[in-house]
LUMPANU-867447 format. One record per residue: residue number from 1; x, y, z of N, C-alpha, C in turn. Coordinates in steps of 0.05 Angstrom, whole numbers, always signed. Example, Ala and Ser with C-alpha at 12.3 -4.5 7.8 and 13.67 -1.06 7.14 Angstrom:
BEGIN
REC  nr n_east n_north   n_up ca_east ca_north  ca_up c_east c_north   c_up
REC   1   +264    -114   +156    +246      -90   +156   +264     -66   +156
REC   2   +257     -45   +142    +273      -21   +143   +258      +1   +157
//
This chain:
BEGIN
REC  nr n_east n_north   n_up ca_east ca_north  ca_up c_east c_north   c_up
REC   1  -1070     -68   -347   -1047      -84   -357  -1057    -111   -365
REC   2  -1048    -120   -388   -1058     -146   -399  -1047    -169   -382
REC   3  -1064    -188   -378   -1056     -212   -362  -1039    -230   -379
REC   4  -1016    -240   -367    -998     -258   -382  -1002    -286   -372
REC   5  -1005    -304   -390   -1008     -332   -383   -982    -347   -390
REC   6   -972    -364   -372    -948     -380   -377   -954    -409   -376
REC   7   -940    -424   -393    -942     -453   -391   -928    -463   -366
REC   8   -934    -488   -359    -921     -499   -335   -890    -498   -337
REC   9   -880    -505   -362    -851     -505   -366   -839    -477   -363
REC  10   -853    -456   -375    -844     -429   -373   -843    -419   -344
REC  11   -864    -426   -328    -865     -418   -301   -843    -431   -284
REC  12   -837    -456   -289    -815     -469   -274   -788    -457   -281
REC  13   -785    -450   -307    -760     -438   -315   -755    -412   -301
REC  14   -776    -395   -299    -773     -369   -286   -767    -373   -256
REC  15   -780    -392   -243    -776     -397   -215   -747    -405   -209
REC  16   -735    -420   -228    -707     -429   -224   -687    -407   -231
REC  17   -692    -392   -252    -673     -372   -262   -671    -348   -244
REC  18   -693    -338   -233    -692     -313   -218   -674    -315   -193
REC  19   -678    -336   -175    -660     -339   -153   -631    -343   -161
REC  20   -627    -357   -183    -600     -362   -192   -586    -336   -201
REC  21   -601    -319   -215    -589     -294   -223   -583    -276   -199
REC  22   -601    -277   -179    -596     -260   -155   -572    -270   -140
REC  23   -565    -296   -142    -543     -307   -127   -516    -304   -141
REC  24   -516    -293   -165    -490     -290   -179   -473    -271   -163
REC  25   -448    -278   -156    -431     -260   -140   -423    -236   -156
REC  26   -418    -214   -141    -409     -189   -154   -380    -192   -161
REC  27   -373    -187   -186    -346     -190   -195   -333    -163   -198
REC  28   -309    -160   -186    -294     -135   -188   -274    -136   -210
REC  29   -273    -115   -226    -252     -111   -245   -241     -84   -240
REC  30   -217     -78   -251    -204      -53   -245   -223     -29   -252
REC  31   -226     -11   -234    -242      +13   -238   -271      +9   -231
REC  32   -280     -15   -224    -308      -20   -216   -311     -18   -186
REC  33   -336     -15   -177    -340      -12   -148   -329     -36   -133
REC  34   -319     -31   -108    -309      -52    -91   -333     -66    -78
REC  35   -327     -88    -63    -348     -104    -50   -366     -88    -31
REC  36   -389     -99    -25    -407      -86     -7   -393     -79    +19
REC  37   -401     -57    +31    -388      -48    +56   -365     -28    +51
REC  38   -358     -24    +25    -336       -6    +18   -347     +16     +0
REC  39   -368     +29     +9    -381      +49     -8   -362     +71    -16
REC  40   -363     +77    -42    -346      +98    -53   -319     +89    -63
REC  41   -311     +65    -56    -285      +55    -65   -287     +42    -92
REC  42   -266     +43   -108    -263      +28   -132   -238     +11   -131
REC  43   -239     -12   -144    -217      -30   -144   -195     -21   -163
REC  44   -170     -24   -154    -147      -17   -171   -133     -42   -182
REC  45   -141     -65   -173    -128      -90   -181   -149    -111   -186
REC  46   -150    -123   -210    -171     -142   -217   -166    -170   -209
REC  47   -142    -175   -197    -136     -202   -188   -127    -221   -210
REC  48   -125    -211   -235    -118     -228   -258    -95    -217   -274
REC  49    -94    -190   -277     -75     -177   -295    -64    -152   -281
REC  50    -45    -140   -295     -33     -114   -286    -47     -91   -300
REC  51    -71     -95   -310     -85      -74   -324    -89     -50   -305
REC  52    -83     -26   -315     -85       -2   -299    -60      +5   -284
REC  53    -38     -11   -289     -13       -6   -275    +10      -6   -295
REC  54    +32      +7   -288     +56       +5   -304    +80      +7   -286
REC  55   +102      -6   -293    +128       -2   -279   +141     +23   -289
REC  56   +161     +33   -273    +175      +57   -282   +186     +53   -310
REC  57   +182     +73   -327    +188      +71   -355   +217     +76   -362
REC  58   +232     +87   -343    +260      +91   -347   +274     +83   -321
REC  59   +300     +78   -323    +315      +70   -299   +315     +92   -279
REC  60   +309     +85   -254    +310     +104   -231   +329     +93   -211
REC  61   +330    +106   -187    +350      +98   -167   +346     +69   -158
REC  62   +322     +59   -159    +316      +32   -150   +321     +11   -171
REC  63   +322     +19   -197    +327       +0   -218   +309      +4   -242
REC  64   +307     -16   -258    +292      -14   -283   +263     -22   -282
REC  65   +254     -30   -258    +225      -36   -255   +218     -58   -236
REC  66   +236     -77   -232    +229     -100   -215   +213    -120   -229
REC  67   +206    -142   -216    +189     -163   -227   +162    -164   -214
REC  68   +141    -158   -229    +114     -157   -219    +97    -178   -233
REC  69    +83    -194   -217     +67     -216   -228    +41    -219   -213
REC  70    +22    -232   -226      -3     -239   -213     -2    -270   -209
REC  71     -3    -278   -184      +0     -306   -177    -24    -314   -160
REC  72    -42    -331   -171     -66     -340   -157    -82    -317   -144
REC  73    -85    -296   -160    -102     -273   -151    -87    -253   -134
REC  74    -61    -257   -131     -45     -240   -113    -24    -225   -130
REC  75    -20    -199   -125      +0     -184   -138    +26    -186   -123
REC  76    +47    -196   -136     +73     -200   -122    +95    -183   -136
REC  77   +114    -175   -119    +136     -160   -129   +162    -170   -117
REC  78   +184    -171   -134    +210     -179   -124   +231    -166   -143
REC  79   +256    -169   -136    +277     -158   -153   +279    -175   -178
REC  80   +290    -163   -199    +291     -176   -225   +320    -175   -237
REC  81   +334    -198   -238    +327     -225   -227   +327    -224   -197
REC  82   +315    -245   -184    +313     -246   -155   +341    -243   -142
REC  83   +343    -225   -123    +368     -221   -108   +389    -205   -123
REC  84   +382    -194   -146    +402     -180   -163   +408    -152   -155
REC  85   +390    -140   -139    +393     -112   -132   +376     -94   -150
REC  86   +364    -105   -171    +349      -89   -190   +319     -88   -182
REC  87   +310     -65   -172    +282      -62   -164   +268     -42   -181
REC  88   +247     -30   -170    +232      -10   -185   +205      -5   -172
REC  89   +188     +10   -187    +163      +18   -176   +141     +10   -196
REC  90   +120      -2   -185     +95       -8   -201    +75     +14   -193
REC  91    +65     +29   -213     +48      +51   -206    +22     +51   -223
REC  92     +1     +63   -212     -24      +65   -227    -20     +82   -252
REC  93    -37     +77   -272     -37      +94   -295    -50    +121   -289
REC  94    -68    +121   -270     -83     +146   -263    -70    +159   -239
REC  95    -72    +186   -239     -62     +201   -216    -84    +207   -196
REC  96    -76    +210   -171     -95     +216   -149    -84    +238   -132
REC  97   -102    +254   -121     -95     +276   -103   -102    +271    -75
REC  98   -128    +275    -68    -138     +269    -41   -153    +243    -42
REC  99   -148    +225    -23    -160     +198    -25   -157    +183     +1
REC 100   -172    +161     +2    -167     +140    +21   -161    +114     +6
REC 101   -139    +101    +13    -130      +77     +0   -130     +54    +19
REC 102   -140     +32    +11    -139       +7    +27   -126     -15    +11
REC 103   -110     -31    +24     -98      -54    +10    -89     -74    +31
REC 104    -90     -99    +23     -81     -121    +41    -53    -129    +33
REC 105    -37    -135    +53      -9     -142    +47     +0    -165    +64
REC 106    +17    -181    +53     +29     -205    +66    +57    -208    +56
REC 107    +76    -192    +67    +103     -193    +56   +119    -216    +68
REC 108   +138    -226    +53    +158     -244    +64   +177    -229    +82
REC 109   +187    -241   +102    +208     -229   +118   +233    -225   +102
REC 110   +245    -202   +103    +269     -196    +88   +265    -178    +64
REC 111   +240    -167    +61    +236     -149    +38   +237    -120    +47
REC 112   +241    -102    +28    +243      -73    +33   +225     -60    +12
REC 113   +200     -54    +20    +180      -44     +2   +167     -18    +13
REC 114   +147      -9     +0    +133      +15     +9   +109     +20     -9
REC 115    +91     +37     +2     +68      +47    -14    +74     +76    -20
REC 116    +75     +83    -45     +82     +110    -54    +57    +126    -59
REC 117    +56    +151    -49     +34     +169    -52    +42    +193    -69
REC 118    +26    +201    -88     +31     +224   -105    +58    +221   -118
REC 119    +65    +197   -126     +91     +193   -138    +91    +202   -168
REC 120   +115    +209   -177    +119     +215   -206   +134    +192   -218
REC 121   +140    +194   -244    +154     +173   -259   +182    +167   -248
REC 122   +193    +187   -234    +220     +183   -223   +220    +170   -196
REC 123   +196    +164   -186    +195     +151   -159   +197    +171   -136
REC 124   +195    +197   -142    +194     +217   -120   +166    +218   -109
REC 125   +164    +218    -82    +138     +214    -70   +138    +218    -40
REC 126   +114    +217    -28    +111     +210     +0   +109    +180     +2
REC 127   +121    +168    +21    +122     +138    +23   +112    +129    +50
REC 128    +97    +107    +50     +90      +92    +74   +108     +68    +76
REC 129   +124     +66    +97    +142      +43   +100   +128     +16    +99
REC 130   +139      -2    +83    +134      -30    +85   +161     -44    +85
REC 131   +177     -38   +105    +204      -48   +108   +202     -72   +128
REC 132   +199     -95   +117    +194     -119   +134   +220    -134   +136
REC 133   +238    -124   +153    +265     -134   +156   +277    -123   +181
REC 134   +300    -133   +189    +314     -121   +212   +320     -92   +206
REC 135   +315     -75   +225    +319      -46   +221   +296     -33   +206
REC 136   +274     -47   +201    +252      -36   +186   +228     -29   +203
REC 137   +206     -24   +190    +181      -17   +203   +159     -15   +182
REC 138   +134     -19   +190    +112      -17   +171    +92      +4   +182
REC 139    +84     +23   +165     +62      +41   +171    +71     +70   +177
REC 140    +97     +75   +180    +106     +102   +185   +114    +115   +158
REC 141   +124    +140   +159    +124     +157   +136   +152    +167   +129
REC 142   +158    +168   +103    +182     +181    +94   +177    +193    +66
REC 143   +197    +203    +54    +195     +213    +27   +217    +201    +10
REC 144   +214    +202    -16    +234     +194    -35   +240    +217    -54
REC 145   +266    +220    -60    +274     +241    -79   +285    +265    -64
REC 146   +307    +276    -75    +320     +299    -62   +331    +291    -35
REC 147   +330    +309    -16    +338     +303    +11   +316    +288    +25
REC 148   +321    +263    +32    +301     +245    +42   +292    +252    +70
REC 149   +266    +252    +75    +255     +255   +102   +246    +227   +111
REC 150   +251    +221   +136    +241     +196   +148   +232    +202   +177
REC 151   +208    +192   +184    +197     +196   +210   +188    +170   +222
REC 152   +202    +161   +243    +194     +137   +257   +206    +138   +285
REC 153   +191    +132   +305    +201     +132   +332   +216    +107   +340
REC 154   +212     +85   +326    +225      +60   +332   +227     +43   +307
REC 155   +242     +21   +310    +244       +2   +287   +241     -27   +298
REC 156   +239     -46   +280    +235      -74   +288   +260     -90   +280
REC 157   +266    -110   +296    +284     -132   +290   +268    -158   +293
REC 158   +273    -177   +275    +258     -202   +276   +269    -221   +297
REC 159   +251    -237   +309    +258     -259   +326   +253    -285   +310
REC 160   +273    -301   +306    +271     -325   +289   +274    -350   +306
REC 161   +261    -371   +298    +264     -397   +311   +288    -412   +300
REC 162   +293    -436   +309    +316     -452   +300   +317    -457   +271
REC 163   +293    -456   +258    +292     -461   +229   +293    -435   +212
REC 164   +296    -413   +227    +297     -387   +213   +270    -375   +207
REC 165   +249    -386   +219    +222     -375   +214   +217    -352   +234
REC 166   +204    -331   +223    +198     -308   +240   +176    -315   +260
REC 167   +181    -309   +285    +161     -314   +306   +152    -289   +321
REC 168   +166    -267   +318    +159     -243   +332   +179    -221   +328
REC 169   +178    -200   +344    +195     -177   +340   +206    -166   +366
REC 170   +229    -155   +364    +239     -136   +383   +236    -108   +372
REC 171   +232     -88   +388    +230      -61   +379   +251     -44   +393
REC 172   +263     -25   +379    +284       -8   +390   +279     +20   +381
REC 173   +285     +40   +398    +282      +68   +390   +301     +75   +367
REC 174   +291     +91   +349    +309     +101   +328   +325    +124   +339
REC 175   +351    +120   +341    +369     +139   +355   +376    +163   +338
REC 176   +370    +163   +313    +377     +185   +296   +360    +210   +302
REC 177   +372    +232   +309    +356     +255   +317   +339    +266   +294
REC 178   +348    +260   +269    +332     +269   +245   +307    +252   +242
REC 179   +307    +228   +253    +285     +209   +249   +262    +215   +268
REC 180   +268    +226   +291    +247     +228   +310   +249    +252   +329
REC 181   +227    +267   +331    +223     +287   +351   +195    +284   +361
REC 182   +190    +291   +386    +163     +286   +398   +141    +301   +383
REC 183   +148    +322   +368    +127     +337   +353   +128    +332   +323
REC 184   +142    +312   +314    +143     +306   +285   +117    +295   +275
REC 185   +102    +281   +292     +76     +269   +285    +55    +279   +304
REC 186    +30    +281   +294      +8     +287   +311     +1    +263   +329
REC 187     +7    +239   +319      +1     +215   +335    +19    +193   +324
REC 188    +27    +175   +342     +41     +150   +334    +34    +128   +353
REC 189    +33    +104   +343     +28      +80   +359    +52     +73   +375
REC 190    +48     +60   +398     +71      +52   +415    +83     +26   +404
REC 191   +108     +20   +410    +119       -5   +400   +104     -30   +409
REC 192    +94     -31   +434     +79      -54   +443    +53     -57   +428
REC 193    +39     -34   +424     +14      -36   +409    +18     -44   +380
REC 194    +40     -35   +368     +46      -43   +340    +49     -73   +339
REC 195    +64     -84   +357     +68     -114   +357    +42    -129   +361
REC 196    +24    -118   +377      -2     -131   +381    -20    -128   +356
REC 197    -16    -106   +341     -33     -101   +318    -25    -118   +294
REC 198     +1    -120   +289     +11     -134   +265     +7    -164   +269
REC 199     -4    -178   +248      -9     -206   +249    +13    -221   +233
REC 200    +32    -232   +248     +54     -246   +235    +45    -270   +220
REC 201    +54    -272   +195     +48     -295   +178    +20    -295   +167
REC 202     +5    -273   +169     -22     -272   +159    -25    -246   +142
REC 203    -48    -244   +130     -55     -220   +115    -62    -198   +135
REC 204    -52    -173   +129     -58     -150   +144    -70    -129   +126
REC 205    -88    -112   +136    -100      -91   +120    -89     -64   +128
REC 206    -80     -50   +108     -69      -23   +112    -89      -3   +100
REC 207    -94     +19   +115    -110      +41   +104    -94     +66   +106
REC 208    -95     +83    +85     -80     +108    +84    -99    +130    +75
REC 209    -99    +152    +90    -114     +175    +82    -94    +198    +76
REC 210    -98    +210    +52     -79     +231    +43    -96    +255    +33
REC 211    -93    +278    +46    -108     +302    +38    -91    +327    +41
REC 212    -97    +346    +23     -84     +373    +26    -61    +377     +8
REC 213    -55    +403     +2     -32     +411    -14     -6    +401     -1
REC 214     -3    +408    +25     +19     +397    +41     +6    +374    +57
REC 215     +8    +350    +47     -11     +329    +55    -11    +322    +84
REC 216    -35    +318    +95     -38     +305   +120    -42    +276   +114
REC 217    -24    +259   +124     -25     +230   +118    -29    +215   +144
REC 218    -50    +199   +144     -56     +182   +167    -57    +153   +159
REC 219    -45    +136   +175     -43     +107   +168    -55     +90   +190
REC 220    -67     +68   +181     -78      +48   +200    -69     +20   +190
REC 221    -66      +2   +209     -62      -26   +203    -83     -42   +219
REC 222    -99     -57   +206    -120      -73   +219   -137     -56   +238
REC 223   -144     -32   +229    -161      -13   +243   -147      +2   +266
REC 224   -122      -4   +272    -107      +11   +292    -92     +33   +279
REC 225    -95     +58   +289     -80      +80   +277    -50     +77   +283
REC 226    -34     +80   +263      -5      +77   +266     +9    +105   +268
REC 227     +2    +123   +249     +16     +149   +249     -2    +170   +237
REC 228     +1    +194   +246     -14     +217   +235     +6    +240   +230
REC 229    +12    +245   +205     +32     +264   +196    +18    +289   +185
REC 230    +26    +313   +193     +14     +337   +183    +36    +352   +166
REC 231    +33    +350   +140     +52     +363   +122    +52    +393   +123
REC 232    +32    +405   +134     +30     +434   +137    +48    +444   +159
REC 233    +50    +429   +181     +63     +439   +205    +87    +423   +215
REC 234    +93    +400   +203    +114     +383   +213   +141    +398   +215
REC 235   +153    +398   +238    +178     +414   +242   +204    +398   +237
REC 236   +202    +374   +226    +226     +358   +221   +247    +375   +205
REC 237   +272    +376   +213    +292     +392   +199   +299    +381   +172
REC 238   +291    +357   +165    +297     +346   +138   +271    +344   +121
REC 239   +250    +356   +130    +225     +357   +114   +226    +382    +97
REC 240   +224    +379    +71    +225     +402    +52   +197    +406    +41
REC 241   +181    +421    +55    +152     +424    +48   +149    +436    +20
REC 242   +161    +459    +16    +156     +473     -9   +169    +458    -33
REC 243   +192    +447    -29    +205     +432    -50   +188    +408    -59
REC 244   +177    +393    -40    +160     +370    -46   +135    +379    -60
REC 245   +123    +401    -51     +98     +410    -63   +103    +418    -92
REC 246   +126    +430    -97    +132     +438   -125   +140    +414   -142
REC 247   +155    +395   -131    +164     +372   -146   +141    +353   -152
REC 248   +124    +347   -132    +103     +327   -136    +77    +338   -146
REC 249    +72    +364   -140     +46     +375   -148    +24    +365   -130
REC 250     -1    +370   -139     -24     +364   -123    -34    +336   -126
REC 251    -25    +322   -148     -34     +295   -153    -10    +279   -163
REC 252    -12    +252   -160      +8     +234   -170     -2    +206   -170
REC 253    +15    +188   -179      +7     +159   -181     +8    +147   -153
REC 254     -7    +125   -150      -3     +107   -127    +17     +86   -136
REC 255    +38     +81   -119     +59      +63   -127    +65     +42   -106
REC 256    +75     +19   -115     +85       -2    -97   +114      -6   -104
REC 257   +131     -10    -84    +160       -9    -88   +173     -37    -84
REC 258   +192     -42   -101    +212      -62    -96   +239     -47    -94
REC 259   +250     -46    -70    +274      -30    -65   +297     -42    -80
REC 260   +313     -24    -91    +338      -33   -104   +360     -38    -83
REC 261   +382     -50    -93    +405      -55    -75   +405     -84    -64
REC 262   +425     -90    -49    +430     -117    -40   +416    -124    -13
REC 263   +399    -106     -2    +386     -111    +23   +362    -129    +20
REC 264   +353    -135     -4    +329     -151     -8   +336    -181     -7
REC 265   +323    -196     +9    +329     -225    +12   +321    -239    -14
REC 266   +340    -255    -24    +335     -269    -49   +312    -288    -46
REC 267   +294    -287    -65    +270     -304    -65   +247    -293    -50
REC 268   +251    -272    -34    +229     -260    -19   +212    -243    -37
REC 269   +186    -241    -30    +167     -225    -46   +150    -207    -28
REC 270   +142    -184    -38    +120     -170    -26    +94    -179    -39
REC 271    +72    -180    -24     +47     -190    -35    +24    -171    -28
REC 272     +6    -167    -48     -15     -147    -45    -41    -159    -57
REC 273    -64    -152    -45     -90     -158    -57   -110    -138    -46
REC 274   -134    -139    -58    -156     -122    -49   -148     -93    -48
REC 275   -135     -83    -70    -126      -56    -71   -149     -38    -81
REC 276   -157     -19    -65    -181       -3    -71   -177     +26    -62
REC 277   -190     +44    -75    -186      +73    -69   -213     +88    -70
REC 278   -215    +108    -53    -238     +126    -53   -227    +154    -56
REC 279   -234    +167    -78    -225     +195    -82   -241    +214    -65
REC 280   -228    +234    -54    -240     +254    -37   -239    +281    -50
REC 281   -257    +299    -42    -256     +326    -52   -231    +340    -42
REC 282   -218    +354    -60    -192     +367    -52   -197    +389    -31
REC 283   -179    +389    -11    -181     +410    +10   -159    +430     +6
//
């Protein structure tokens, strides 16, 4: 190999540039690999635009689409106009079948949202609750479309201080027999553990694993398992296994919801960031 000679200026330039290039941070854009430590994941949100996403293209039960914006690197959703009752679904352009999904959320108190799995353009789907309000809950499982299935052993009511700020929760059993049976889930977190897991007023990380034709759906918040649903064997009397499999198919969009109707607190927003997914081989 021929010997290369450098001038003093060239040598100094190389010594400065190489460390600088190595120090350049890794930038995520939609569809590119997620940060180190998240092997196999790709980012679904670039922190700047709604590229790779679309709102429902026609009016559905929740409304004409809702208001979705990127504010200081955060994806926000609210009714459009605020408090009007007009909501909707923001969904990925790409469909997914078996996957692990991670996303950070920091909802305002008083919102009624959800993460939609295998959703279609009509908003029919399996849903993970993000109902951050009295009578709500985060991390348990329901469906949208047709005869609705909902599975949750308890719900939350907010504890507010004199200024109306949320300081904690009370939890109460869900008394509806359709909502809960001891064998409806393979696992569920206790009310006390849920309250310890959820970080009030801070960002929380949700992870969702969805696999199978009749999906097995497992959810975590901040590394604590919340619920484990088996779509193959769940005996809930309002779960329509075959109807959902036929309606939704093996793949669908990932969706975020702004619930329609007057239950949404005016001015409140759902907030999301670090949305990433890892596709899995179909089982």
